[in-house]
MARKOLTOR-783850 format. One record per residue: residue number from 0; residue in three letters; x, y, z of N, C-alpha, C in turn. Coordinates in nm, 4 decimals, always signed. Layout:
N
  num  residu        nu        nv        nw       cau       cav       caw        cu        cv        cw
  NUM     ALA         X         Y         Z         X         Y         Z         X         Y         Z
...
This chain:
146
  num  residu        nu        nv        nw       cau       cav       caw        cu        cv        cw
    0     MET   +2.1637   +0.3878   +0.8124   +2.0312   +0.3220   +0.8657   +1.9938   +0.2178   +0.7694
    1     GLU   +1.9276   +0.1226   +0.7804   +1.9036   -0.0112   +0.7147   +1.7544   +0.0374   +0.6368
    2     LYS   +1.7409   +0.0020   +0.5302   +1.6196   +0.0508   +0.4471   +1.5718   -0.1092   +0.3924
    3     PHE   +1.4405   -0.1259   +0.4060   +1.3477   -0.2349   +0.3450   +1.2352   -0.2230   +0.2831
    4     PRO   +1.1853   -0.3271   +0.2080   +1.0548   -0.2971   +0.1317   +0.9580   -0.2935   +0.2489
    5     PRO   +0.8387   -0.2587   +0.2057   +0.7357   -0.2368   +0.2974   +0.6845   -0.3886   +0.3757
    6     VAL   +0.6493   -0.3773   +0.4857   +0.6210   -0.4794   +0.5620   +0.4822   -0.5479   +0.5480
    7     ALA   +0.3955   -0.4605   +0.4707   +0.2575   -0.5223   +0.4585   +0.2273   -0.5295   +0.3163
    8     ALA   +0.1501   -0.6097   +0.2715   +0.1214   -0.6626   +0.1564   +0.0197   -0.5498   +0.1114
    9     VAL   +0.0045   -0.5568   -0.0197   -0.1418   -0.4664   -0.0801   -0.2742   -0.5155   -0.0274
   10     THR   -0.2880   -0.6552   -0.0077   -0.3978   -0.7007   +0.0239   -0.4303   -0.7023   +0.1773
   11     ALA   -0.3159   -0.6589   +0.2506   -0.3447   -0.6722   +0.4076   -0.4509   -0.5752   +0.4377
   12     MET   -0.5232   -0.6239   +0.5423   -0.6232   -0.5390   +0.5917   -0.6421   -0.5470   +0.7408
   13     GLY   -0.6579   -0.4466   +0.8128   -0.6796   -0.4416   +0.9532   -0.8315   -0.4428   +0.9858
   14     PRO   -0.8573   -0.4316   +1.1407   -0.9865   -0.4235   +1.1840   -1.1127   -0.3761   +1.0821
   15     LEU   -1.0623   -0.2529   +1.0430   -1.1672   -0.2088   +0.9414   -1.2071   -0.2756   +0.8181
   16     GLY   -1.1303   -0.3838   +0.7941   -1.1398   -0.4503   +0.6669   -1.0982   -0.3985   +0.5349
   17     ILE   -1.0340   -0.2936   +0.5450   -0.9889   -0.1956   +0.4298   -0.8777   -0.2519   +0.3914
   18     VAL   -0.8322   -0.3115   +0.2541   -0.7368   -0.3598   +0.1958   -0.6295   -0.2167   +0.1607
   19     HIS   -0.4981   -0.2608   +0.1884   -0.4016   -0.1298   +0.1351   -0.3835   -0.0525   +0.2237
   20     LEU   -0.4877   -0.0187   +0.3318   -0.4865   +0.0643   +0.4486   -0.3395   +0.0454   +0.5268
   21     PRO   -0.3098   -0.0867   +0.5633   -0.1975   -0.1284   +0.6638   -0.0963   -0.0794   +0.5818
   22     ARG   -0.0656   -0.1246   +0.4485   +0.0404   -0.0895   +0.3902   +0.0704   +0.0502   +0.3587
   23     MET   -0.0114   +0.1506   +0.3441   -0.0312   +0.2963   +0.3290   +0.0419   +0.3243   +0.4653
   24     TRP   -0.0141   +0.2929   +0.5944   +0.0402   +0.3332   +0.7102   +0.1881   +0.2808   +0.7225
   25     ALA   +0.2175   +0.1668   +0.6822   +0.3636   +0.1010   +0.7255   +0.4524   +0.1739   +0.6251
   26     LYS   +0.4113   +0.2031   +0.5057   +0.5330   +0.2578   +0.3979   +0.5370   +0.4150   +0.4525
   27     ALA   +0.4512   +0.4615   +0.4911   +0.4650   +0.5990   +0.5546   +0.5368   +0.6415   +0.6643
   28     LEU   +0.5391   +0.5215   +0.7697   +0.6017   +0.4902   +0.8925   +0.7340   +0.4847   +0.8445
   29     GLN   +0.7738   +0.3648   +0.7763   +0.8903   +0.3470   +0.7340   +0.9682   +0.4557   +0.6580
   30     HIS   +0.8897   +0.5271   +0.5745   +0.9349   +0.6633   +0.5119   +0.9533   +0.7727   +0.6097
   31     ALA   +0.8877   +0.7805   +0.7268   +0.9086   +0.8895   +0.8192   +1.0255   +0.8512   +0.9166
   32     THR   +1.0788   +0.6970   +0.9289   +1.1605   +0.6682   +1.0282   +1.3238   +0.6568   +0.9477
   33     GLY   +1.3121   +0.6753   +0.7871   +1.4098   +0.6342   +0.7272   +1.4404   +0.4814   +0.6834
   34     HIS   +1.3565   +0.3980   +0.7004   +1.3668   +0.2783   +0.6674   +1.2845   +0.2185   +0.5599
   35     LEU   +1.2669   +0.3014   +0.4734   +1.1572   +0.2274   +0.3375   +1.2434   +0.2419   +0.2253
   36     ASN   +1.2888   +0.1502   +0.1501   +1.3615   +0.1324   +0.0391   +1.3254   +0.2263   -0.0484
   37     ASP   +1.4303   +0.2863   -0.1278   +1.4256   +0.3867   -0.2035   +1.3359   +0.3656   -0.3205
   38     ASP   +1.2993   +0.2471   -0.3641   +1.2372   +0.2106   -0.4756   +1.0867   +0.2310   -0.4801
   39     TYR   +1.0531   +0.2810   -0.3200   +0.8958   +0.2722   -0.3129   +0.8642   +0.4220   -0.2928
   40     ILE   +0.7559   +0.4723   -0.3425   +0.7152   +0.5908   -0.3377   +0.5781   +0.5919   -0.2335
   41     VAL   +0.5988   +0.6856   -0.1446   +0.4806   +0.7255   -0.0470   +0.3596   +0.8097   -0.0885
   42     GLY   +0.2549   +0.7858   -0.0927   +0.1177   +0.9059   -0.1232   +0.0974   +0.9002   -0.2650
   43     CYS   +0.1236   +0.8125   -0.3467   +0.0802   +0.8001   -0.4910   +0.0117   +0.6522   -0.5003
   44     GLY   -0.0305   +0.6388   -0.6306   -0.0875   +0.5277   -0.6818   -0.1698   +0.4669   -0.5875
   45     LEU   -0.1639   +0.3340   -0.5296   -0.2564   +0.2863   -0.4284   -0.3032   +0.3557   -0.3343
   46     ASP   -0.1605   +0.4095   -0.2846   -0.2080   +0.5138   -0.1643   -0.3121   +0.5996   -0.1782
   47     ARG   -0.2911   +0.6899   -0.2781   -0.3984   +0.7736   -0.3235   -0.5215   +0.7416   -0.3340
   48     ALA   -0.5273   +0.5876   -0.3979   -0.6444   +0.5195   -0.4494   -0.7208   +0.4915   -0.3075
   49     VAL   -0.6406   +0.4578   -0.2281   -0.7169   +0.4247   -0.1251   -0.7720   +0.5333   -0.0110
   50     SER   -0.7131   +0.6504   -0.0177   -0.7281   +0.7628   +0.0639   -0.8498   +0.8333   -0.0084
   51     GLY   -0.8374   +0.8445   -0.1243   -0.9548   +0.9031   -0.1958   -1.0679   +0.8137   -0.1877
   52     ALA   -1.0781   +0.6895   -0.1755   -1.1981   +0.6270   -0.1762   -1.2755   +0.6404   -0.0157
   53     LEU   -1.1750   +0.6684   +0.0658   -1.2245   +0.6846   +0.2115   -1.2508   +0.8284   +0.2179
   54     GLY   -1.2124   +0.9439   +0.1245   -1.2282   +1.0566   +0.1480   -1.1505   +1.1197   +0.2305
   55     ILE   -1.0177   +1.0767   +0.2562   -0.9463   +1.1526   +0.3371   -0.8069   +1.2121   +0.2773
   56     ASP   -0.7909   +1.3065   +0.3254   -0.6659   +1.3834   +0.2722   -0.5276   +1.3078   +0.2445
   57     MET   -0.4756   +1.2905   +0.1631   -0.3377   +1.2028   +0.1597   -0.2349   +1.2742   +0.2315
   58     GLN   -0.2329   +1.4075   +0.1883   -0.0984   +1.4874   +0.2602   -0.1145   +1.4949   +0.4149
   59     GLU   -0.2769   +1.5052   +0.4619   -0.2728   +1.5192   +0.5837   -0.2617   +1.3829   +0.6826
   60     ALA   -0.2844   +1.2736   +0.5858   -0.2505   +1.1331   +0.6684   -0.1065   +1.1172   +0.6764
   61     LEU   -0.0152   +1.1563   +0.5598   +0.1182   +1.1407   +0.5592   +0.1815   +1.2353   +0.6931
   62     SER   +0.1219   +1.3438   +0.6713   +0.1669   +1.4660   +0.7818   +0.1434   +1.3780   +0.9491
   63     TYR   +0.0129   +1.3238   +0.9450   +0.0006   +1.2570   +1.0611   +0.0919   +1.1534   +1.1129
   64     ILE   +0.0867   +1.0662   +1.0077   +0.1962   +0.9555   +1.0550   +0.3277   +1.0094   +1.0869
   65     GLN   +0.3927   +1.1261   +0.9698   +0.5276   +1.1661   +0.9960   +0.5466   +1.2195   +1.1476
   66     THR   +0.4498   +1.3118   +1.2028   +0.4386   +1.3579   +1.3376   +0.4305   +1.2699   +1.4321
   67     ALA   +0.3140   +1.2124   +1.4318   +0.2585   +1.1262   +1.5627   +0.3291   +1.0116   +1.5612
   68     LYS   +0.3550   +0.9339   +1.4533   +0.4162   +0.8003   +1.4353   +0.3281   +0.6979   +1.5064
   69     PRO   +0.1913   +0.7084   +1.4713   +0.1041   +0.6207   +1.5324   +0.0873   +0.4759   +1.5125
   70     THR   +0.0738   +0.3852   +1.5977   +0.0471   +0.2587   +1.5825   -0.0701   +0.2230   +1.4795
   71     TYR   -0.0587   +0.1071   +1.4346   -0.1806   +0.1007   +1.2997   -0.2915   +0.1234   +1.3853
   72     HIS   -0.3291   +0.0821   +1.4876   -0.4643   +0.0879   +1.5315   -0.5083   +0.2295   +1.5853
   73     GLU   -0.3929   +0.3221   +1.6142   -0.4111   +0.4618   +1.6203   -0.4495   +0.5232   +1.4923
   74     PHE   -0.3777   +0.4778   +1.3924   -0.4101   +0.5329   +1.2338   -0.5220   +0.4995   +1.2226
   75     GLU   -0.5923   +0.3737   +1.2247   -0.7136   +0.3470   +1.1888   -0.8378   +0.4506   +1.2842
   76     ALA   -0.8097   +0.4372   +1.3988   -0.8914   +0.5592   +1.4552   -0.8888   +0.6800   +1.3988
   77     TRP   -0.7753   +0.7548   +1.3709   -0.7506   +0.8698   +1.3069   -0.8525   +0.8633   +1.1605
   78     VAL   -0.8109   +0.7633   +1.1068   -0.9094   +0.7413   +0.9727   -1.0695   +0.7449   +0.9803
   79     VAL   -1.1057   +0.7024   +1.1109   -1.2427   +0.6912   +1.1318   -1.2894   +0.8317   +1.1810
   80     ALA   -1.2243   +0.8885   +1.2460   -1.2351   +1.0510   +1.3112   -1.2550   +1.1143   +1.1779
   81     ARG   -1.1627   +1.0971   +1.0822   -1.1578   +1.1677   +0.9496   -1.2761   +1.1494   +0.8836
   82     CYS   -1.3389   +1.0561   +0.8694   -1.4478   +1.0056   +0.8339   -1.5695   +1.0380   +0.8982
   83     GLY   -1.5888   +1.1107   +0.9920   -1.7073   +1.1364   +1.0454   -1.7607   +1.0301   +1.1721
   84     GLY   -1.6511   +0.9554   +1.2171   -1.6722   +0.8875   +1.3225   -1.7076   +0.7469   +1.2970
   85     THR   -1.7494   +0.7171   +1.1654   -1.7815   +0.5662   +1.1085   -1.7228   +0.5433   +0.9705
   86     VAL   -1.6991   +0.4144   +0.9587   -1.6433   +0.3692   +0.8036   -1.7638   +0.2516   +0.7766
   87     GLY   -1.8648   +0.3119   +0.7069   -1.9546   +0.2060   +0.6801   -1.9257   +0.0965   +0.5993
   88     PRO   -1.9955   +0.0221   +0.5591   -1.9920   -0.1023   +0.4685   -1.9516   -0.0823   +0.3125
   89     ASP   -2.0629   +0.0438   +0.3013   -2.0288   +0.0884   +0.1495   -1.9054   +0.1615   +0.1196
   90     LYS   -1.8459   +0.2496   +0.2293   -1.7389   +0.3123   +0.2123   -1.6156   +0.1852   +0.2016
   91     VAL   -1.6115   +0.1137   +0.3010   -1.5118   -0.0174   +0.2996   -1.5250   -0.0678   +0.1491
   92     ARG   -1.6501   -0.1254   +0.1206   -1.6426   -0.1816   -0.0136   -1.5921   -0.0833   -0.1273
   93     ALA   -1.6021   +0.0167   -0.1211   -1.5707   +0.1265   -0.2322   -1.3875   +0.1228   -0.2160
   94     ALA   -1.3724   +0.1457   -0.1180   -1.2171   +0.1379   -0.0705   -1.1356   +0.0203   -0.1303
   95     ASN   -1.2058   -0.1024   -0.1015   -1.1458   -0.2249   -0.1440   -1.1869   -0.2433   -0.3121
   96     GLU   -1.2905   -0.2292   -0.3492   -1.2782   -0.2183   -0.4961   -1.1786   -0.1274   -0.5948
   97     ALA   -1.1549   +0.0124   -0.4979   -1.0676   +0.0926   -0.5667   -0.9421   +0.0261   -0.5862
   98     ILE   -0.9036   -0.0485   -0.4843   -0.7475   -0.1001   -0.4782   -0.7622   -0.2391   -0.5650
   99     LEU   -0.8415   -0.3065   -0.5415   -0.8385   -0.4328   -0.6008   -0.8828   -0.4563   -0.7437
  100     GLY   -0.9508   -0.3548   -0.7932   -0.9773   -0.3380   -0.9372   -0.8731   -0.2834   -1.0082
  101     ILE   -0.7610   -0.2259   -0.9513   -0.6503   -0.1561   -1.0298   -0.6209   -0.2523   -1.1260
  102     THR   -0.5841   -0.2329   -1.2333   -0.4959   -0.3075   -1.3127   -0.3923   -0.2217   -1.3811
  103     PHE   -0.2662   -0.2730   -1.4206   -0.1808   -0.2120   -1.4772   -0.1773   -0.2071   -1.6520
  104     ASP   -0.1374   -0.1276   -1.7008   -0.1423   -0.1281   -1.8662   -0.0654   -0.2414   -1.9049
  105     ALA   -0.0942   -0.2449   -2.0312   -0.0212   -0.3833   -2.0868   +0.1101   -0.3678   -2.0802
  106     GLN   +0.1662   -0.2697   -2.1105   +0.3283   -0.2477   -2.1007   +0.3734   -0.2691   -1.9754
  107     MET   +0.3053   -0.1926   -1.8639   +0.3569   -0.2167   -1.7179   +0.3578   -0.3471   -1.6662
  108     ALA   +0.2465   -0.4173   -1.6992   +0.2184   -0.5544   -1.6658   +0.3228   -0.6444   -1.7040
  109     LYS   +0.3331   -0.6275   -1.8494   +0.4728   -0.6859   -1.8970   +0.5780   -0.6868   -1.8434
  110     GLU   +0.6275   -0.5702   -1.8147   +0.7672   -0.5248   -1.7535   +0.7635   -0.5611   -1.6111
  111     PHE   +0.6521   -0.5890   -1.5305   +0.6407   -0.6614   -1.4063   +0.6604   -0.7827   -1.4148
  112     ARG   +0.6123   -0.8481   -1.4951   +0.5959   -1.0157   -1.4980   +0.7689   -1.0332   -1.5564
  113     ALA   +0.8180   -0.9688   -1.6332   +0.9609   -0.9967   -1.6769   +1.0515   -0.9772   -1.5588
  114     GLU   +1.0197   -0.8718   -1.4897   +1.0977   -0.8556   -1.3434   +1.0882   -0.9644   -1.2536
  115     LEU   +0.9593   -1.0236   -1.2640   +0.9362   -1.1248   -1.1735   +0.9582   -1.2783   -1.2216
  116     GLY   +1.0035   -1.3026   -1.3483   +1.0250   -1.4030   -1.3833   +0.9061   -1.4929   -1.4245
  117     LEU   +0.7984   -1.4093   -1.4449   +0.6669   -1.4783   -1.4772   +0.6377   -1.4846   -1.6218
  118     PRO   +0.5693   -1.6163   -1.6638   +0.5621   -1.6195   -1.8215   +0.4660   -1.5029   -1.8678
  119     GLN   +0.5100   -1.4370   -1.9779   +0.4225   -1.3479   -2.0154   +0.2602   -1.3895   -2.0450
  120     GLU   +0.2551   -1.5096   -2.0654   +0.0945   -1.5586   -2.1078   -0.0031   -1.5518   -1.9692
  121     SER   +0.0826   -1.5538   -1.8622   -0.0176   -1.5764   -1.7192   -0.1128   -1.4367   -1.7420
  122     LYS   -0.0702   -1.3351   -1.7944   -0.2095   -1.2090   -1.8268   -0.1903   -1.1499   -1.6685
  123     LEU   -0.1241   -1.1846   -1.5781   -0.1422   -1.1384   -1.4514   -0.1006   -0.9779   -1.4628
  124     ASP   -0.2103   -0.9127   -1.4453   -0.1987   -0.7710   -1.4548   -0.2539   -0.6832   -1.3401
  125     GLY   -0.3003   -0.7336   -1.2451   -0.3831   -0.6779   -1.1383   -0.2573   -0.6060   -1.0480
  126     ALA   -0.2707   -0.4840   -1.0332   -0.1762   -0.4160   -0.9498   -0.1536   -0.4669   -0.7882
  127     ALA   -0.2720   -0.5176   -0.7270   -0.2625   -0.5586   -0.5839   -0.1361   -0.6851   -0.6116
  128     ASN   -0.1846   -0.7551   -0.7018   -0.1010   -0.8877   -0.7101   +0.0472   -0.8646   -0.7489
  129     LEU   +0.0607   -0.7788   -0.8560   +0.2025   -0.7651   -0.9250   +0.2838   -0.7025   -0.7860
  130     ASP   +0.2061   -0.5853   -0.7315   +0.2880   -0.5232   -0.6309   +0.3208   -0.6072   -0.5247
  131     THR   +0.2551   -0.7032   -0.4732   +0.2622   -0.7735   -0.3755   +0.4219   -0.9029   -0.4260
  132     LEU   +0.3740   -0.9322   -0.5354   +0.4795   -1.0410   -0.5816   +0.6133   -0.9794   -0.5987
  133     ASP   +0.6281   -0.8370   -0.6455   +0.7247   -0.7302   -0.6543   +0.8066   -0.7226   -0.5107
  134     ASP   +0.7210   -0.6933   -0.4077   +0.7633   -0.6845   -0.2817   +0.8354   -0.7912   -0.2278
  135     TRP   +0.7810   -0.9274   -0.2440   +0.8691   -1.0417   -0.1929   +0.9838   -1.0647   -0.3072
  136     LEU   +0.9713   -1.0091   -0.4104   +1.1032   -1.0371   -0.4681   +1.2100   -0.9135   -0.4063
  137     GLN   +1.1681   -0.7908   -0.3747   +1.2671   -0.6952   -0.3192   +1.3132   -0.7516   -0.1888
  138     PHE   +1.2182   -0.8088   -0.1246   +1.2255   -0.8859   +0.0341   +1.3544   -0.9751   +0.0168
  139     HIS   +1.2965   -1.0643   -0.0660   +1.4366   -1.1697   -0.0985   +1.5550   -1.1017   -0.1219
  140     ARG   +1.5902   -1.0071   -0.2258   +1.6722   -0.9463   -0.2559   +1.7454   -0.9178   -0.1404
  141     TRP   +1.6565   -0.8233   -0.0426   +1.7169   -0.7474   +0.0616   +1.7797   -0.8664   +0.1655
  142     MET   +1.7065   -0.9757   +0.1908   +1.7465   -1.0730   +0.2812   +1.8710   -1.1453   +0.2533
  143     THR   +1.8739   -1.1497   +0.0972   +2.0034   -1.2372   +0.0855   +2.1080   -1.1388   +0.0163
  144     ALA   +2.1168   -1.0347   +0.0210   +2.2147   -0.9644   -0.0139   +2.3637   -0.9726   +0.0571
  145     SER   +2.4650   -0.9693   +0.0428   +2.5776   -0.9995   +0.1167   +2.6244   -0.8734   +0.1572
């Protein structure tokens, strides 16, 4: 079975306007179907940050995706139902800030920049940016592998 990097960037958002939620769904669905590259982890890090900010149980979300294999719109509807029928602007803002505000510690950021071929003086340390750039690098490697 062919495995590949996540198909959605960290900063991708669906109709609810919540960043990373499409990526969480995509990674979990790829994992559930055996198509997620082994270098990626499901249910930790940014996945846990967005689920926590929304107040949904990460394991319940993963179980739903594993068993129902919902479309993204079905998954968003499931999230809304778990949030009491509505996801207001305050919750959207909190979820987005939870993701976009995460930075890697100095050592991890340094390792990401080195792997990505970025100059160390760039000081790029935001998890969303570095994770997305790493996805693109992994995608390139996957697409150009012989």
